[in-house]
C-alpha positions as CSV (number, residue, x, y, z in Angstrom):
1,X,29.6,6.2,-6.3
2,X,32.4,5.6,-3.9
3,X,33.6,2.4,-3.1
4,X,35.2,3.1,0.1
5,X,34.6,0.4,2.8
6,X,34.6,2.9,5.4
7,X,31.5,4.4,4.1
8,X,29.2,1.5,5.1
9,X,30.5,1.6,8.6
10,X,30.8,-1.9,10.9
11,X,27.9,-1.4,13.1
12,X,25.7,0.0,10.1
13,X,26.4,-3.1,7.6
14,X,24.0,-5.9,6.6
15,X,25.7,-9.5,7.3
16,X,27.0,-11.0,4.3
17,X,26.9,-7.7,2.1
18,X,30.3,-7.3,0.0
19,X,32.1,-4.1,1.0
20,X,31.9,-3.0,-2.9
21,X,28.3,-3.6,-3.2
22,X,25.4,-1.1,-2.2
23,X,22.6,-1.8,0.3
24,X,20.0,-2.3,-2.6
25,X,22.0,-4.3,-5.2
26,X,21.8,-1.4,-7.0
27,X,22.0,2.4,-7.0
28,X,18.2,3.9,-7.0
29,X,17.6,5.8,-10.3
30,X,17.2,9.5,-9.3
31,X,14.7,10.5,-11.6
32,X,12.5,7.7,-11.0
33,X,12.5,8.5,-7.2
34,X,12.0,12.4,-8.0
35,X,9.0,11.4,-10.2
36,X,7.5,9.2,-7.7
37,X,8.0,11.7,-5.1
38,X,6.2,14.2,-7.3
39,X,3.4,12.0,-8.1
40,X,2.9,10.8,-4.6
41,X,3.1,14.5,-3.2
42,X,0.5,15.9,-5.8
43,X,-1.9,13.0,-4.7
44,X,-1.5,14.0,-1.1
45,X,-2.3,17.4,-1.8
46,X,-5.2,16.6,-4.0
47,X,-6.3,14.3,-1.2
48,X,-6.1,17.1,1.5
49,X,-7.8,19.6,-0.4
50,X,-10.7,17.0,-1.2
51,X,-10.9,16.0,2.3
52,X,-11.1,19.8,3.4
53,X,-13.7,20.5,0.5
54,X,-16.2,17.7,1.2
55,X,-15.3,17.7,5.1
56,X,-14.3,13.8,4.8
57,X,-12.1,14.0,7.9
58,X,-11.3,10.1,8.0
59,X,-9.2,10.5,4.8
60,X,-6.5,12.1,7.0
61,X,-5.5,8.8,9.1
62,X,-6.0,6.5,6.1
63,X,-5.3,7.5,2.6
64,X,-3.7,10.8,3.0
65,X,-1.1,9.4,5.7
66,X,-0.4,6.5,3.4
67,X,0.6,9.0,0.8
68,X,2.7,10.9,2.9
69,X,4.6,7.7,3.6
70,X,5.2,7.0,0.4
71,X,6.5,10.5,-0.4
72,X,8.7,9.8,2.9
73,X,9.9,6.5,1.4
74,X,10.5,7.6,-2.0
75,X,12.5,10.6,-0.4
76,X,14.7,8.1,1.4
77,X,15.3,6.1,-2.0
78,X,16.3,9.6,-3.5
79,X,18.9,10.3,-1.0
80,X,20.2,6.7,-1.6
81,X,20.5,7.7,-5.1
82,X,23.3,9.8,-3.9
83,X,24.5,7.7,-0.8
84,X,23.5,4.1,-2.0
85,X,25.5,2.6,0.8
86,X,24.2,4.6,3.8
87,X,21.9,2.8,6.1
88,X,19.4,5.4,7.3
89,X,17.7,6.3,4.1
90,X,17.7,2.5,2.9
91,X,15.9,1.7,6.3
92,X,13.7,4.7,6.0
93,X,12.4,3.8,2.8
94,X,11.9,0.2,3.2
95,X,9.8,0.7,6.4
96,X,7.6,3.4,5.1
97,X,6.8,1.8,1.4
98,X,5.9,-1.2,3.4
99,X,3.6,0.5,5.9
100,X,2.1,3.1,3.5
101,X,-0.5,1.0,1.7
102,X,-2.1,-0.3,4.9
103,X,-3.3,3.1,5.4
104,X,-4.8,3.1,2.0
105,X,-6.6,-0.3,2.4
106,X,-8.4,1.1,5.6
107,X,-9.9,3.9,3.2
108,X,-11.1,1.2,0.7
109,X,-12.6,-0.7,3.7
110,X,-14.3,2.4,4.9
111,X,-15.8,3.4,1.4
112,X,-17.1,-0.5,1.0
113,X,-18.9,0.1,4.5
114,X,-20.5,3.4,3.1
115,X,-21.9,1.6,0.1
116,X,-23.1,-1.4,2.0
117,X,-25.3,1.0,4.1
118,X,-26.5,2.8,1.0
119,X,-27.4,-0.1,-1.0
120,X,-28.7,-2.1,1.9
121,X,-27.0,-4.1,4.9
122,X,-29.4,-6.8,4.2
123,X,-27.3,-8.0,1.4
124,X,-24.2,-8.4,3.8
125,X,-23.7,-11.2,6.2
126,X,-22.0,-8.3,8.4
127,X,-23.6,-5.0,9.1
128,X,-21.6,-2.1,8.0
129,X,-20.6,-1.4,11.5
130,X,-19.3,-4.7,12.0
131,X,-17.6,-5.1,8.5
132,X,-15.6,-1.8,9.5
133,X,-14.6,-3.0,13.0
134,X,-13.6,-6.3,11.8
135,X,-11.5,-5.2,8.4
136,X,-10.0,-2.0,10.1
137,X,-8.9,-4.3,13.2
138,X,-7.2,-6.6,10.8
139,X,-5.6,-3.7,8.9
140,X,-4.4,-2.3,12.3
141,X,-3.0,-5.5,13.2
142,X,-1.2,-5.7,10.0
143,X,0.3,-2.4,10.2
144,X,1.7,-2.7,14.0
145,X,3.0,-6.1,13.0
146,X,4.9,-4.6,9.9
147,X,6.0,-1.7,12.1
148,X,7.4,-4.2,14.8
149,X,9.1,-6.2,12.1
150,X,10.7,-3.0,10.5
151,X,11.9,-1.6,13.7
152,X,13.5,-5.0,14.5
153,X,15.0,-5.4,11.0
154,X,16.3,-1.5,11.3
155,X,17.6,-2.2,14.9
156,X,19.3,-5.5,13.8
157,X,21.2,-3.7,10.7
158,X,22.0,-0.7,12.8
159,X,23.7,-3.3,15.4
160,X,25.4,-5.3,12.5
161,X,23.1,-8.4,13.3
162,X,21.2,-10.3,10.7
163,X,17.8,-8.2,9.9
164,X,16.1,-11.5,8.5
165,X,14.1,-12.5,11.4
166,X,12.5,-9.0,11.4
167,X,12.2,-9.2,7.7
168,X,10.2,-12.2,8.3
169,X,8.0,-10.5,10.8
170,X,7.1,-7.7,8.1
171,X,6.3,-10.6,5.7
172,X,3.9,-12.4,7.9
173,X,1.9,-9.4,8.6
174,X,2.2,-8.5,4.8
175,X,0.3,-11.7,4.2
176,X,-2.1,-11.3,7.1
177,X,-2.9,-7.7,5.1
178,X,-3.1,-9.6,1.9
179,X,-5.4,-12.2,3.4
180,X,-8.0,-9.3,4.7
181,X,-7.8,-7.7,1.5
182,X,-8.7,-11.1,-0.3
183,X,-11.5,-11.7,2.0
184,X,-12.6,-8.1,1.7
185,X,-12.8,-8.7,-2.2
186,X,-14.7,-12.0,-1.8
187,X,-17.2,-10.3,0.8
188,X,-17.7,-7.3,-1.6
189,X,-18.2,-9.5,-4.5
190,X,-20.9,-11.5,-2.7
191,X,-22.7,-8.5,-1.3
192,X,-22.8,-6.9,-5.0
193,X,-24.0,-10.4,-6.3
194,X,-26.6,-10.6,-3.6
195,X,-27.8,-7.0,-4.3
196,X,-28.0,-7.4,-8.0
197,X,-30.0,-10.7,-7.8
198,X,-32.1,-9.0,-4.8
199,X,-31.0,-12.1,-2.6
200,X,-30.9,-10.4,1.1
201,X,-29.5,-12.6,3.9
202,X,-31.7,-11.2,6.4
203,X,-34.7,-8.7,6.4
204,X,-34.3,-5.3,7.8
205,X,-37.0,-2.6,8.6
206,X,-35.9,0.2,6.2
207,X,-35.5,3.9,7.4
208,X,-38.3,5.8,5.8
209,X,-37.6,9.4,5.2
210,X,-40.5,10.5,2.9
211,X,-43.9,9.2,1.8
212,X,-42.3,8.4,-1.9
213,X,-39.6,6.7,-0.3
214,X,-42.1,4.6,1.6
215,X,-44.0,3.9,-1.8
216,X,-40.7,2.7,-3.5
217,X,-39.3,0.5,-0.5
218,X,-42.9,-1.1,0.2
219,X,-42.9,-3.6,-2.7
220,X,-39.8,-5.6,-1.4
221,X,-39.6,-4.4,2.3
222,X,-36.1,-3.9,2.3
223,X,-35.4,-0.4,1.7
224,X,-32.4,-0.6,-0.4
225,X,-31.1,2.3,-2.6
226,X,-30.9,2.2,-6.5
227,X,-27.2,1.9,-7.6
228,X,-26.8,5.0,-9.2
229,X,-23.9,6.1,-11.5
230,X,-22.0,7.7,-8.5
231,X,-22.1,4.2,-6.6
232,X,-21.1,2.7,-10.0
233,X,-18.2,4.9,-10.4
234,X,-17.2,4.8,-6.7
235,X,-16.9,0.7,-7.0
236,X,-15.0,1.1,-10.1
237,X,-12.3,3.6,-8.1
238,X,-12.4,1.1,-5.4
239,X,-12.0,-1.8,-7.5
240,X,-9.0,-0.4,-9.4
241,X,-7.5,0.8,-6.0
242,X,-8.1,-2.7,-4.3
243,X,-6.4,-4.7,-7.3
244,X,-3.4,-2.6,-7.6
245,X,-2.8,-2.7,-3.7
246,X,-3.0,-6.6,-3.7
247,X,-0.9,-7.0,-6.8
248,X,1.8,-5.0,-4.8
249,X,1.1,-7.1,-1.6
250,X,1.8,-10.3,-3.5
251,X,5.0,-8.8,-4.8
252,X,6.3,-7.5,-1.3
253,X,5.5,-10.8,0.2
254,X,7.5,-12.7,-2.6
255,X,10.3,-10.0,-2.3
256,X,10.8,-10.6,1.6
257,X,10.6,-14.3,1.1
258,X,13.3,-14.4,-1.4
259,X,15.4,-12.8,1.2
260,X,17.3,-9.4,1.6
261,X,20.1,-10.5,-0.8
262,X,17.6,-12.3,-3.2
263,X,17.2,-11.4,-7.0
264,X,13.8,-9.9,-6.3
265,X,14.8,-7.3,-4.0
266,X,18.0,-6.4,-5.6
267,X,16.0,-5.8,-9.0
268,X,15.0,-2.3,-9.1
269,X,12.5,-2.6,-12.1
270,X,10.3,-5.2,-10.1
271,X,10.1,-2.5,-7.3
272,X,9.5,0.6,-9.5
273,X,6.6,-1.3,-11.4
274,X,5.1,-3.8,-8.8
275,X,5.4,-1.3,-5.9
276,X,5.7,2.3,-6.9
277,X,3.7,2.2,-10.0
278,X,0.8,0.1,-8.5
279,X,0.5,2.3,-5.6
280,X,0.4,5.4,-7.7
281,X,-2.5,3.9,-9.5
282,X,-4.2,2.9,-6.4
283,X,-4.1,6.5,-4.9
284,X,-5.1,8.2,-8.1
285,X,-8.0,5.9,-8.5
286,X,-9.7,7.1,-5.4
287,X,-8.4,11.0,-6.3
288,X,-10.3,10.3,-9.7
289,X,-13.3,8.7,-8.1
290,X,-13.7,10.6,-5.0
291,X,-16.1,9.7,-2.4
292,X,-16.7,13.2,-2.0
293,X,-18.7,13.9,-5.0
294,X,-19.7,10.3,-5.9
295,X,-21.3,9.6,-2.4
296,X,-22.1,13.0,-1.4
297,X,-22.9,13.6,2.3
298,X,-22.7,9.8,3.1
299,X,-19.1,9.9,2.9
300,X,-18.8,12.5,5.7
301,X,-20.8,10.3,8.2
302,X,-19.2,7.1,6.9
303,X,-22.8,6.0,5.4
304,X,-24.6,7.0,8.7
305,X,-28.0,8.4,7.8
306,X,-29.1,10.9,10.5
307,X,-32.3,10.4,12.2
308,X,-35.1,13.2,11.4
309,X,-35.7,15.4,14.1
310,X,-39.4,14.9,14.9
311,X,-41.2,17.5,16.9
312,X,-44.0,16.9,19.1
313,X,-46.5,18.8,17.0
314,X,-45.7,17.2,13.9
315,X,-46.0,13.8,15.6
316,X,-49.3,14.8,16.9
317,X,-50.5,15.7,13.3
318,X,-49.1,12.4,11.7
319,X,-51.3,10.4,14.3
320,X,-54.3,12.5,13.1
321,X,-53.6,11.6,9.6
């Protein structure tokens, strides 16, 4: 690595960074960066294949876009492994690795909305539709806020100003995202407990598709679906993904609060394990426990069960019987 002070450039420097130091406080390890690109790239290709196979198009603006962001981010770190004092790859990796998990949480919010609709909305304080609207809105706010903060920090760094205000904005909205994930986890846990103990918060009219379903739901009048193996496995995958995204959010919050030259942000091992490895586990959990085969057709329609077509003749026969 060259230590020529002209590599940094006055306009591209971060205030307080010595001329002999790197932007990271270390040189990113090349093989780790290459491994992460390979892992995220493979997960992205698998998610694309699974989305196309099962025709689950909402995966593209959520987890697929999230894995793409991670590929770009780790590509920036790989670039930095050869040019650790260059500003552009540094800014590229810090913004994309911060934004990527926001898209992934949107996928988990959507999956839980589907499960609520399948097991019984009566066990949830919010309807599946309102659940998605509220949590996806929080996620969108966090995403936009982090993007604004990242842009502000990048502009400050490029003009030789202090990027801390922009970093603080990113931190605030990571906290918003972390709060949304925590609330989502609480709501999911309460829903599952209410379902397990059959303690609905309200009564809803069940959708009756066949006489056999009518017999099954007549006993309690709530029309909930049995928690089968597919739903249980989907909950396992969603739980694993959520836990590791939450761990990563806690780490990035502490990292940014510690400052741009603090011990946490300048320790590569923390980033590789608490960000990179955690998000790898989170995305592969959904690859393995995929809604396409665990929730079948319900995943395509985000859990909305289509109403059956009733023909006039059929309706008359039903009335006669």
